ROPAVO-264781 format. One record per residue: x, y, z of N, C-alpha, C in turn. Coordinates in steps of 0.001 Angstrom, whole numbers, padded with zeros to 6 digits, always signed. Example, Ala and Ser with C-alpha at 12.3 -4.5 7.8 and 13.67 -1.06 7.14 Angstrom:
+013190-005690+007800+012300-004500+007800+013200-003300+007800;+012850-002250+007080+013670-001060+007140+012900+000030+007870;
//
This chain:
+074993+015212+003337+074073+016318+002791+072595+016777+003368;+072717+017918+003886+072179+018489+004721+070778+019284+004186;+070930+019807+002849+069664+020447+002517+069665+019985+000931;+068563+019637+000358+068568+019097-000953+067445+020129-001533;+067773+020504-002678+066815+020710-003825+066048+019759-004635;+064773+019430-004443+064225+018398-005245+063007+018968-006303;+063388+018676-007297+062378+019270-008348+061084+018234-008560;+060082+018542-008916+059225+017569-008989+058706+016862-007935;+058868+017309-006756+058787+016610-005605+057156+016527-004796;+056334+017059-005701+054817+016638-005396+054278+015457-006414;+055187+015148-007237+054538+014122-007946+054828+012856-007237;+054448+011663-007931+054498+009948-007542+056024+009862-006672;+056951+009641-007651+058120+009144-006954+058922+010406-006097;+058661+011703-006882+059418+012714-005876+058797+012962-004620;+057366+012717-004363+057047+013049-002967+057147+011930-002074;+057233+010703-002705+057834+009564-001862+059134+009721-001304;+059768+010258-002151+061501+010742-002112+061421+011794-000872;+060661+012496-001057+060898+014196+000179+060335+013459+001248;+059218+012502+001300+058701+012224+002839+059979+011234+003419;+060619+010215+002619+061824+009664+003130+062727+010657+003559;+063095+011892+002879+064262+012816+003306+063842+013274+004388;+062804+013956+004561+062434+014653+006034+062542+013662+006727;+061961+012672+006917+061858+011732+008046+063413+011093+008407;+064342+011347+007663+065566+011050+008164+066494+012311+008246;+065588+013374+008509+066162+014795+009008+066819+015761+008062;+066790+015415+006947+066932+016615+005937+066377+017697+005910;+066689+018688+005310+065886+019745+005044+065780+019889+003434;+064628+019775+003042+064226+020075+001524+063538+021303+001001;+064199+021316-000112+063118+022709-000703+062794+021825-001666;+061540+022135-002284+060839+021278-002957+060193+022277-004143;+060424+021921-005435+059891+023012-006505+059149+022018-007574;+057908+022677-007364+057153+021977-008190+056067+022712-008790;+055751+022322-010209+055085+023212-011036+053670+022998-010719;+053093+021692-009992+051975+021323-009557+050934+021387-010960;+051417+020585-011977+050866+020115-013124+049760+019045-012497;+048813+018559-013696+047830+017469-013270+048419+016679-012440;+049453+015774-012412+049928+014852-011481+050872+015337-010287;+051070+016426-010078+051349+017096-008752+050621+017266-007799;+050681+016823-006798+049400+016470-005758+049735+017278-004286;+049793+018242-003901+050165+018768-002692+049580+017969-001452;+048200+017058-001515+047633+016382-000697+048939+015116-000152;+049659+014428-001166+050734+013923-000825+051801+014108+000288;+051771+015549+000223+052517+016104+001606+051820+016721+002588;+050764+016259+002719+049885+016776+003623+050631+016819+005291;+051292+015644+005468+051968+015129+006724+053116+016177+007046;+053718+016993+006122+054809+017867+006472+054268+019258+006543;+053048+019747+006447+052681+020805+006788+052997+021698+008017;+053691+022910+008166+054130+023168+009302+055355+022671+009692;+056109+021784+009093+057229+021315+009138+058539+022526+008431;+059389+022720+009411+060270+023501+008726+061332+023280+008033;+061434+021754+007912+062551+021057+007270+061973+020857+005580;+060764+021238+005244+060145+021258+004152+059616+022460+003580;+060187+022897+002546+060169+024350+001995+059296+023944+000564;+058183+024116+000380+057827+024193-000884+057580+025396-001433;+057925+025227-003003+057702+026474-004030+057043+026065-005200;+055838+026568-005488+055389+026225-006836+055993+026815-007706;+056705+026157-008901+057312+027019-009863+057726+025927-010942;+058345+026377-012050+058785+025411-013276+060270+025333-013163;+060848+023846-013371+062252+023975-013342+063172+024926-014630;+062216+025328-015776+062511+026350-016640+062620+027628-016507;+062252+027894-015149+062386+029510-014910+063506+029613-013972;+064250+030114-014945+065933+030192-014481+066155+031039-013292;+065271+032459-013309+065404+033229-012304+064973+032710-010978;+063598+032137-011125+063126+031309-009548+064210+030298-009227;+064794+029445-010237+065372+028511-009585+067005+029294-008838;+067801+029980-009678+068901+030693-009154+068557+031194-008000;+067294+031731-007697+066673+032488-006226+066924+031536-005232;+066345+030150-005606+066167+029390-004572+067338+028653-003990;+068273+028523-005207+069673+027947-005040+070712+028963-004066;+070314+030295-004402+071396+031250-003662+070833+031506-002157;+069266+031265-002007+069111+031661-000763+069010+030227+000183;+068849+028833-000196+069049+028045+000226+070627+026961+000369;+070725+027409-000521+072524+026598-000541+072283+025022-000619;+071847+024456-001383+071746+023243-001266+073250+022425-001558;+073005+021298-001119+074266+020303-001301+074014+019232-002310;+072689+019293-002588+072352+018686-004049+071112+019118-004688;+071138+018807-005780+069825+018636-006438+069473+017647-007166;+068337+017036-007029+067700+015803-007658+066528+016240-008423;+066404+015707-009687+065688+016098-010550+064666+015154-011037;+063405+015066-010476+062172+014519-010617+061259+015062-011514;+061447+016290-011953+060515+017199-012650+060545+016531-014085;+059327+016070-014705+059233+015335-015797+057444+015282-016239;+057273+015367-017261+056140+014818-017838+056249+013622-018016;+055527+012513-017598+055965+011039-017397+055170+009825-017951;+053870+010417-018776+052913+009074-019098+053016+008705-020581;+053412+007790-020926+053591+007598-022553+052480+007913-023379;+051183+007538-022466+049722+007810-023573+049770+009335-023765;+049928+009970-022792+049635+011642-023133+050773+012256-023698;+052090+011325-024045+053148+011939-024865+052544+011556-026344;+051777+010681-026562+051461+010447-027869+050502+011327-027992;+049560+011603-027332+048507+012777-027559+049005+014266-027438;+050087+014473-026684+050754+015785-027071+052124+016093-026615;+052997+015750-027542+054487+015579-027338+055168+016641-026830;+054626+017901-027491+055053+019473-027217+055661+019499-025801;+054359+019117-024909+054802+019433-023450+055881+018419-022981;+056336+017573-023519+056964+016690-023059+058569+016935-023231;+058609+017791-024486+060028+018448-024821+060095+019898-024329;+058953+020384-023892+059325+021644-023111+059816+021459-021780;+059293+020368-020960+059506+020126-019763+060929+019213-019491;+061035+018074-020300+061841+017148-020187+063323+017472-020732;+063085+018286-021838+064301+018705-022405+064761+020099-022249;+063793+021448-022569+063974+022354-022319+064176+022699-020797;+063150+022334-019947+063486+022769-018769+064564+021958-017689;+064890+020588-018313+066280+020124-017784+067332+020860-018263;+067407+021258-019131+068745+022350-019782+068607+023438-018820;+067751+024274-018461+067850+025350-017834+067883+025023-016274;+067411+023775-015996+067991+023710-014307+069439+023024-014505;+070257+022518-015338+071422+022331-015595+072580+023501-015374;+071729+024483-016227+072584+025660-016237+072537+026522-015099;+071611+026683-014563+071660+027067-013290+072264+026386-012069;+072353+024958-012160+073064+024366-011169+074495+024334-011611;+075241+024728-012846+076482+024803-013315+076858+026047-012526;+075961+027302-012871+076276+028488-012457+076775+028634-010764;+075545+027839-010234+075705+027715-008491+076944+026908-008058;+077352+025874-008735+078428+025112-008437+079788+025940-008650;+080030+026422-009677+080811+027385-009964+081356+028287-008969;+080422+028731-008365+080493+030057-007227+080997+029038-006116;+080578+027922-005800+081114+027211-004525+082215+027564-004094;+082679+027247-002826+083943+027037-002026+084412+025687-002421;+085542+025404-002552+086282+024173-002867+085722+023036-002200;+085522+022843-000786+085057+022017-000166+083462+021899-000505;+082594+022416-000835+081343+022733-001263+081115+021901-002183;+081845+022409-003354+081837+022102-004799+081992+020558-004770;+083194+020181-004119+083645+018792-003962+082431+018147-003699;+081612+018318-002748+080583+017392-002206+079416+017653-002895;+079266+018624-003674+077731+019082-004654+077822+017779-005387;+076540+017472-005739+075967+016579-006712+074618+017118-007458;+074526+016807-008724+072939+017021-009326+072739+015573-009807;+071569+015105-009031+071253+013718-009733+069939+013662-010237;+070033+013487-011804+069074+013158-012581+068425+011739-012697;+066849+011912-012462+066130+010659-012412+065595+010420-013696;+065996+009204-014336+065420+008997-015549+064732+007270-015570;+064484+007017-016827+063584+005842-016992+064542+004863-017870;+064160+003316-017522+064664+002421-018787+064055+002654-019948;+062871+003022-019893+062311+003083-021368+063400+004233-022510;+064605+004659-022104+065067+005298-023147+065885+004188-023853;+066040+002909-023251+066794+001944-024107+065686+001210-025279;+064605+001552-024930+063798+001001-026399+063329-000470-025668;+063016-001501-026795+062309-002973-026103+063071-003948-026344;+063086-004895-025241+063883-006221-025456+063214-007462-026229;+063857-008033-026279+063399-009423-026836+063011-010384-025515;+062747-011649-026052+062494-012608-024728+063549-012690-023828;+064881-012478-024271+065546-012862-023370+066457-011565-023242;+067876-011296-022209+068406-010115-021985+067957-009422-020952;+068908-008165-020452+068606-007297-019559+068916-005886-020208;+068468-004839-019530+069052-003261-019920+070466-003216-019068;+071562-003076-019470+072393-002307-018612+072594-001178-018940;+073678-000634-017853+073961+000865-018151+074721+001034-019482;+075254-000017-020201+075899+000361-021351+074877-000130-022656;+073591-000216-022584+072649-000744-023459+072685+000885-024309;+072851+000697-025683+072498+001871-026458+070894+002481-026135;+070863+003591-026394+069611+003936-026311+068909+004178-027767;+067565+003859-027560+066687+003275-028592+065074+003720-028089;+065111+004812-027833+063528+005204-027491+062448+005431-028564;+061205+004723-028243+060065+004513-028892+059045+004988-028938;+058948+006198-027918+057788+006878-028094+058288+008342-027579;+057445+009483-027841+057893+010791-027464+058253+010970-026140;+057277+010598-025072+058037+010486-023678+059378+010010-023545;+059852+008909-024136+061501+008127-023820+061947+008838-024508;+061600+009325-025754+062807+010237-026604+062988+011604-026094;+062122+012145-024960+062495+013255-024376+063285+012927-023126;+063081+011783-022386+063842+011660-021338+065412+011415-021843;+065681+010624-022985+066880+010215-023449+067410+011694-023879;+066970+012544-024243+067483+013749-024810+068131+014491-023272;+067329+014202-022246+067769+015178-020978+068860+014333-020512;+069074+012890-020417+069725+012237-019946+071213+012722-020711;+071341+012750-022116+072129+013343-022828+072664+014431-022372;+071794+015596-022153+072227+016943-021495+073208+016577-020019;+072449+015717-019306+073235+015510-018047+074848+015255-018110;+074718+014202-019226+076014+013527-019454+077043+014604-020395;+076242+015369-021021+077239+016535-021794+077624+017490-020520;+076856+017897-019447+077001+018969-018567+078491+018459-017698;+078423+017284-017509+079586+016665-016830+080612+016728-017501;+080675+016359-019040+082058+016273-019717+082557+017538-020060;+081294+018268-020453+081796+019515-020588+082435+020553-019638;+081546+020650-018798+081576+021618-017753+082236+021156-016534;+082094+019551-016109+082789+019166-014987+081551+019124-013834;+080135+019514-014173+079304+019344-013222+079179+017813-012596;+079392+018238-011198+079268+016512-010414+078119+015871-010582;+077753+015154-011900+076343+014742-012111+076190+013049-011856;+075084+012587-011581+074652+011432-011440+073458+010897-011952;+073333+009831-012821+072098+009479-013596+071342+008050-013106;+070249+007759-012823+069632+006856-012373+068634+006554-013626;+068592+005237-014150+067467+004756-014997+066945+003711-014487;+065353+004033-013912+064785+002735-013394+063692+002305-013995;+063100+000873-013623+062257+000175-013909+060780+001101-013381;+059598+000012-013906+058330+000688-013778+058134+000740-012392;+057861+002212-011660+057530+002188-010460+056320+001915-010148;+055656+001385-008710+054340+001233-008264+054329+001314-006698;+053097+001753-006165+053351+002073-004769+052285+002935-004157;+052480+003569-002998+051411+004724-002319+051613+005947-003301;+050321+006860-003314+050340+007917-004051+050998+008032-005594;+050634+006918-006132+050835+006948-007947+049431+007810-008337;+049825+008615-009344+048466+008953-010207+047642+008054-010750;+046396+007986-010700+045671+006617-011100+045443+006797-012783;+046240+007016-013428+046501+006514-014995+047179+005879-015494;+048196+005487-014299+049250+004436-014369+048473+003070-014538;+048993+002037-014725+048458+000638-014417+047940+000154-013216;+048760+000143-012575+048273-000466-011048+047341+000385-010505;+047378+001629-010244+046368+002496-009570+045020+002388-010491;+044997+002513-011685+044056+002635-012640+043121+001372-012508;+044022+000182-012354+043031-001285-012508+042707-001269-010873;+043442-001049-010114+042781-000864-008704+041382+000192-008543;+041430+001333-009135+040244+002018-009072+038933+001351-009897;+039514+000901-011074+038284+000654-011888+037556-000919-011108;+038306-001343-010669+038357-003022-010083+037559-002592-008972;+037374-001916-008135+036780-001294-006999+035386-001097-007164;+035157-000109-008589+033944+000243-009134+033079-000841-009920;+034049-002158-010232+033719-003153-011017+033370-002663-012520;+034148-001921-012690+034087-001394-014325+035043-002622-015063;+034978-002232-016332+035914-003048-017362+037086-002614-017221;+037895-003603-017138+039363-003461-016672+040268-003754-018263;+040639-002434-018808+041044-002444-020102+042863-002846-019840;+043095-004164-020765+044522-004489-021210+044990-004393-022402;+046115-003303-022628+046455-003277-024022+046834-004774-024776;+046464-004460-026044+046765-005789-027077+046743-007168-026490;+047496-008191-026265+047261-009459-025649+047581-009455-024356;+048150-008449-023762+048463-008240-021998+050021-009367-021963;+050376-009487-022704+051793-010006-022773+053135-009303-022477;+052725-007936-022651+054102-007152-022500+054608-007054-021038;+055939-007091-020986+056637-007342-019624+057189-006329-019035;+056979-005902-018101+057432-004851-017178+058490-005491-016173;+059612-004692-015719+059799-005140-014314+059914-004034-013325;+059044-004450-012021+058288-003962-011481+058939-003293-010026;+058895-002258-009808+060147-001561-008815+059016-000755-007700;+059009-001157-006573+058120-000527-005693+059061+000768-005230;+058255+001488-005074+058558+002985-004763+059718+003361-003722;+059134+002641-002386+060244+002961-001435+061562+002154-001798;+061438+001284-002740+062860+000705-002887+063627+001673-003558;+062841+002433-004699+063389+002797-005535+063914+004450-004942;+063246+005003-003908+063897+005931-003249+065188+005629-002455;+065234+004326-001911+066311+004312-001091+067753+003865-001951;+067194+003504-003169+068336+003266-003885+068831+004785-004589;+068289+005571-004728+068600+006765-005308+069475+007579-003873;+069013+007232-002681+069509+008098-001528+071028+007358-001459;+071221+006035-001833+072634+005181-002155+073487+005764-003158;+073028+006257-004198+073657+006729-005490+074005+008331-004877;+073546+008945-004522+073593+010142-003816+074679+010312-003110;+074940+008852-001891+076054+009135-001137+077127+008406-001622;+077089+007748-002408+078521+006751-002849+078751+006665-004452;+077552+006903-005029+077683+007047-006639+079326+007582-007149;+079709+007283-008094+080921+007370-009098+080180+008857-009865;+080780+010216-009535+080582+011422-010378+080663+011035-011870;+079707+011363-012587+079558+011191-013894+078839+009996-014257;+078462+009234-013219+077853+007699-013574+076681+007452-013710;+076259+006387-014504+074898+005980-014573+074715+004958-013618;+073509+004615-013338+073208+003497-012261+071749+002993-012817;+071585+001930-013072+070288+001206-013469+069668+000466-012026;+068328+001096-011760+067462+000732-010690+066367-000138-011154;+066289-001615-010652+065422-002222-010997+064953-003301-009808;+063654-003662-009912+062769-004401-008951+063361-005765-008975;+063749-006343-009948+064200-007973-010102+062993-008624-010013;+061765-008134-010590+060340-008542-010573+059560-008251-011835;+060070-009053-012893+059430-009299-014307+057935-009919-014113;+057167-008867-014974+055629-009675-014685+055152-009260-015947;+054303-009901-016745+053538-009611-017876+052496-008807-017216;+051764-007833-018007+050648-006867-017348+049750-007834-017260;+049238-008653-017846+048213-009477-017730+048109-010294-016614;+049435-010559-015898+049369-010876-014532+049647-010289-013143;+049725-008871-013621+049910-007943-012964+048110-007634-012590;+047400-007494-013594+046050-007189-013535+045490-008498-012680;+045537-009563-012998+044726-010618-012465+045433-010902-010938;+046511-010197-010260+046999-010489-009178+046321-009255-008635;+045965-008115-008918+045133-007096-008418+043817-007664-007918;+043085-008405-009339+041968-008684-008959+041828-009812-007780;+042565-010485-007675+042574-011564-006785+042618-010924-005227;+043677-009949-005291+043712-009400-003756+042713-008524-003292;+042002-007975-004240+040862-007242-004227+039612-008433-003749;+039560-009138-004581+038274-010178-004308+038768-010546-002956;+039897-010900-002528+039828-011179-001093+039649-010344+000040;+039957-008858+000109+039686-007800+000907+038781-007230+000699;+038080-007178-000364+036641-006258-000706+036018-007194-001907;+035302-007871-001681+034701-008775-002534+033578-008227-003199;+032982-008375-004519+031911-008012-005003+030663-008214-004680;+029569-007486-004494+028512-007662-003571+027563-008959-004254;+028063-008779-005704+027373-010195-006683+028137-011116-006642;+029317-011402-005936+029745-012804-005829+030939-012968-007074;+030900-012065-007954+031492-012222-009201+033031-011794-009112;+033894-012792-009924+035092-012842-010053+035573-011344-010715;+036722-010310-009916+037076-009103-010889+037575-009576-012067;+038360-010852-011920+039014-011320-013294+038288-011257-014367;+036808-011533-014533+035876-011513-015375+035661-010059-016179;+035989-008948-015632+036169-007536-015936+037092-007346-016743;+038120-008378-017092+039363-007909-017798+038767-008078-019516;+039425-006759-020095+038821-006405-021400+040303-005998-022168;+040262-006912-023335+041600-006827-023820+041327-005768-025443;+041891-004679-025262+041979-003284-025964+042987-003074-026794;+042598-002322-028022+043638-002310-028939+044826-001816-028716;+046192-002401-028907+047553-001959-028528+047806-000228-028773;+048552+000186-027884+048936+001867-028254+050162+001788-029031;+050257+002733-030027+051171+002819-030858+052627+003018-030025;+053470+001947-030755+055134+002082-030263+054877+001287-028961;+054221+000464-028672+054200-000424-027335+055303-001334-026891;+056364-001104-026231+057147-001628-026096+056888-003014-025723;+057850-004229-026003+057158-005470-025524+057752-005853-024258;+059036-005517-024095+059648-006082-023016+060642-004946-022382;+060614-004733-021019+061775-003986-020217+062403-004661-019145;+063604-005177-018879+064251-005569-017607+065220-005148-017304;+065692-004691-016220+066675-003969-015646+067991-004958-014824;+069039-004732-015281+070188-005323-014851+070867-004238-013811;+070459-004577-012173+070708-003122-011519+072043-003723-010648;+072759-004722-011464+074056-005652-010574+075060-004657-010185;+075343-003563-011141+076259-002466-010893+076195-001799-009344;+074813-001389-009435+074224-000680-008301+074550-001477-006873;+074069-002747-007118+074155-003699-005988+075676-003894-005682;+076518-004072-006451+078093-004249-006453+078553-003326-005683;+078779-002127-006434+079196-000590-006067+078591-000375-005051;+077590-000270-004638+077056+000401-003454+076076-000291-002633;+075989-001489-002548+075626-002475-001802+073787-002372-001540;+073026-001834-002593+071919-001903-002855+071041-003259-003224;+070088-003212-002453+069067-004427-003078+067579-003990-002645;+066548-004252-003598+065482-003878-003128+064799-004756-001856;+063977-004614-001189+063407-004978-000062+062115-005584+000027;+061406-005206-001354+060022-005743-001639+060132-006778-002627;+059272-007417-002715+059208-008446-003993+058014-008091-004455;+057549-008310-005727+056323-007837-006358+055458-008354-005476;+055237-009471-004945+054016-009953-004355+053642-009164-003007;+055131-008855-002119+054742-008238-001025+054339-006619-001326;+054947-006293-002342+054624-004867-002956+053408-004539-003450;+052811-005656-004062+051521-005220-004619+050618-005373-003718;+050871-006180-002662+049828-006164-001656+049769-004883-000740;+051275-004480-000248+051264-003357+000449+050161-002114-000273;+050632-002073-001759+049742-001427-002617+048404-001141-002692;+047916-002322-002683+046729-002551-002752+045603-002179-001442;+046524-002638-000637+045955-002389+000939+046101-000554+001107;+047065-000096+000474+047185+001421+000740+046051+002074+000067;+045806+001916-001133+044528+002483-001662+043203+001850-001334;+043124+001008-000624+041858+000405+000156+041619+001605+001445;+042932+001761+001851+042649+002469+003142+043142+004175+002910;+043230+004357+001682+043338+005965+001256+042463+006571+000086;+041090+006087+000127+040235+006358-001000+039969+007751-001292;+040076+008499-000004+039952+009902-000061+040932+010882-000507;+042209+010053-000664+043248+010730-001660+043133+010760-002855;+042692+009496-003574+042219+008985-004765+040903+009916-005210;+040157+010150-004278+038814+010890-004914+039500+012321-005119;+040119+013021-004531+040599+014375-004500+041321+014480-005812;+041948+013483-006121+042783+013358-007374+041940+013458-008525;+040888+012688-008564+040003+012943-009628+038979+013620-009629;+039493+014903-009826+038569+016193-009455+038305+016496-010862;+037929+016081-012084+037533+016302-013332+038570+016641-014348;+040010+016914-014093+041085+017081-014743+041678+015871-015342;+041295+014777-014417+041589+013330-015425+040428+012133-015138;+039892+011391-015781+038622+010650-015520+038892+009165-016075;+040189+009000-015811+040484+007453-016007+039955+006949-017349;+039719+007975-018463+039716+007668-019686+041155+007144-020420;+040900+006264-021473+042049+005646-022023+042616+006981-022894;+044154+007039-022887+044824+008175-024016+045725+007491-024689;+046258+008348-025538+047178+007433-026285+046665+006575-027432;+045302+006722-028021+044787+005800-028676+045122+005985-030189;
//
């Protein structure tokens, strides 16, 4: 696949994916609306690179999408574009329906019409890959793992909107024959993550010796996936995934939220001790849980490992150390993100 249309390619995961693709010699047409979480600074290293074409626009703008498809003739579309923060979906669910459901529908219709007009060889090679989340499956008990056959049971406006978009992708394959692929990933972390998500939020607050808010009792469990591993998994699915198939992507790294926060505190105490000599762990404050907070997510990515030979290269211990080091070395990037549109306040109360 020489040319790819990436939507949401200025966001956290999308930008990491774009950087990987260009480094591997692909041409990327990057369509991003540049909402609060889209950050062109993440792509600054690609300035002047002819292999990266950035276009500010909405996936729901069918005229713009159709124009880009006709002009650049991509071999694949990878859809990262989404409103993605659970807390924000509690405060304002309508934006999540507009982008994640209505926007994805528009993108699918443009992709279908473009694919139908391709010659036989190009049509056979074309892929539409939709990037989704394990949150569509709901909440697990103390045991078990989400598989590709787990029934959907979304519990937040965000996860409900992603579940709807997953179903649309499935329907476009079964109804129109569009060669789709869907990936459902566990919680991502790593460089360039917007500082409202748990890990970068705690890093920034801990650096400033501010109170570190942890929902409920801190025992909620997530399977953590380093963003570089997620991007490599998506590439493998694009290269060899079964058309119409779904692939779960997990890091095999379950951690309670409180453990994640304490690990960050320990790493920062080692690398950047507080001037008063105190431990950052003492800054942890338990706050009222958010509504509908799923207790545990855990992904079984065995299908991806068996069929496509993928496995994560980072453990949680190595990945979180890389992440802390990246934020320490890139405070200028974070400072430019925190320009007033986001103040690390608690949302979704």
